[in-house]
C-alpha positions as CSV (number, residue, x, y, z in Angstrom):
1,M,41.1,-38.9,11.8
2,K,37.3,-40.0,11.1
3,N,36.0,-38.0,13.3
4,F,37.6,-34.4,14.5
5,I,37.8,-30.9,16.2
6,N,40.3,-29.1,14.2
7,I,41.1,-25.5,15.5
8,V,43.3,-23.3,13.0
9,W,45.0,-20.1,13.6
10,D,46.5,-18.0,11.3
11,N,48.7,-16.0,13.4
12,K,50.2,-19.1,15.9
13,A,53.4,-20.4,16.0
14,L,52.9,-24.5,16.5
15,S,54.9,-23.8,20.0
16,E,52.2,-22.0,21.1
17,V,49.9,-24.9,21.0
18,D,50.0,-26.0,24.1
19,E,48.4,-29.0,26.7
20,Y,46.4,-26.1,28.1
21,L,45.1,-25.3,24.9
22,V,44.5,-29.6,24.3
23,D,42.6,-29.7,28.0
24,T,40.5,-26.8,26.8
25,V,39.3,-28.8,23.5
26,L,38.3,-31.7,25.5
27,E,36.8,-29.6,28.5
28,C,34.5,-28.1,25.8
29,A,33.8,-31.6,23.8
30,D,33.1,-33.7,26.5
31,E,30.3,-35.7,25.3
32,A,32.1,-36.8,22.4
33,L,34.9,-38.1,24.3
34,V,33.9,-41.5,25.5
35,E,37.3,-43.2,25.9
36,D,40.0,-42.4,28.7
37,E,42.6,-41.5,25.9
38,T,42.1,-39.0,23.0
39,N,44.8,-38.1,20.4
40,Y,45.3,-34.8,18.8
41,E,48.1,-33.7,16.8
42,T,49.6,-30.1,16.0
43,Y,51.0,-29.0,12.3
44,D,52.0,-26.1,10.4
45,T,49.5,-25.4,7.1
46,I,51.1,-24.8,4.0
47,D,50.4,-20.8,4.4
48,G,51.8,-20.6,7.7
49,G,49.2,-21.2,9.8
50,T,48.9,-23.6,12.6
51,V,46.4,-26.1,13.4
52,L,45.0,-28.2,16.5
53,A,43.4,-31.3,15.5
54,V,41.9,-33.2,18.4
55,E,40.3,-36.9,17.2
56,L,36.2,-36.9,18.7
57,H,35.3,-40.8,19.6
58,K,31.6,-40.9,17.9
59,Q,30.6,-39.1,15.3
60,L,28.5,-35.3,15.8
61,N,25.6,-33.9,14.0
62,D,24.9,-30.4,13.6
63,E,23.0,-29.6,16.5
64,E,26.0,-31.4,18.7
65,S,29.2,-30.1,16.4
66,T,26.9,-26.1,17.0
67,V,27.5,-26.7,20.6
68,I,30.4,-27.6,21.1
69,A,32.3,-24.9,18.6
70,E,30.4,-22.1,20.3
71,R,31.6,-23.7,24.0
72,L,35.1,-23.9,22.7
73,A,35.1,-20.3,21.0
74,N,33.8,-18.8,23.8
75,K,36.2,-20.1,26.2
76,L,39.2,-19.2,23.6
77,F,38.1,-15.8,23.4
78,D,37.6,-16.1,27.2
79,L,41.8,-17.2,26.8
80,G,42.6,-14.2,24.9
81,H,42.9,-16.0,21.3
82,N,40.6,-14.1,18.8
83,N,42.3,-15.4,14.9
84,F,40.6,-19.0,14.5
85,D,38.4,-20.8,12.9
86,I,37.0,-24.4,14.5
87,E,35.7,-27.1,12.0
88,I,34.2,-29.6,13.2
89,S,33.4,-33.3,11.3
90,V,29.8,-33.4,11.0
């Protein structure tokens, strides 16, 4: 993926990353998604963490990525998630 959002959890099982979390990311990153279909994947890290990687359809600048990261972090906090990192390509 050339342009992406990665959410990395240190303590979440891969099975806990569901369609609702994917939809949450898509909702928070709507301005970076200009196509009808979005690709995503989930995988485990070497250290035992879990990653949700969502493909973006355009490259973001620093300001856009900051806005999306803050919006996404707040939404994830509201959903009870608290130990994660957000990585956005710029």
